[in-house]
Phi, psi and omega in degrees: 000109173300137175088355178272329177280114175303135170280181186300321180302302185295328177288327178294316180303312183295315185294314180297319176301313182294324178292326176296317173297323180286313176297329174297311176305306184303314185293323181285342172288321181287329169303310181297323180293311184289333182274314189259349178293311175300126178090331186254306179265332182207163173250340185287131167298330182296324177293319189291314186294324177295323177296326178282318172297328171291331173302306184301313186298310184295321175294322177310314180302321175298311177306310180302313181302312185297318178298318183290322179294324177289333169298335181272354176278155171280174193300319178297309182307307183305317179293321174300313181298309180297326176291323178293322183291323181293316185291322185296315180297314178293322176296317182296310186299315180295311184292327181294308176297328174297315186291327179297308180304310175304319172295316182296327173277001180053038171294334178265351185072309178270000180090168183261136181270110180302346180290345179294326184298296179306320179300308183293322174299323181290322176297316181288327172299311186294313177304312184297320177294317183299308183297321174299322177296317181293324184300325189256007177312000000 
């Protein structure tokens, strides 16, 4: 049956996607450990520094996995991803500095929750990828 067996390109894309999913899961788990371990699982600052260091190292692995994932995509998919990344970087940069100004001017009183930035960037990225797919439908 022609077309039922994945060729090398498709196989590599599936493998790279699986590796990206694994590294994403590992990074998320290491972030949770670094965030919730202090005071919950341990009290020592040295362990907290170790958990943060582990999170950074696993994060670097995630960056490598994402780079390899991008290289496994076809030209159109890669262009869509890169456009979404560009929009996300720009939005994060603008929002990040806006939040900095709001915090410095004490406009919110309680301070700015830094968690707003990655959540907003994730929403922008998903929306940009979705709009990119609609655009090239």
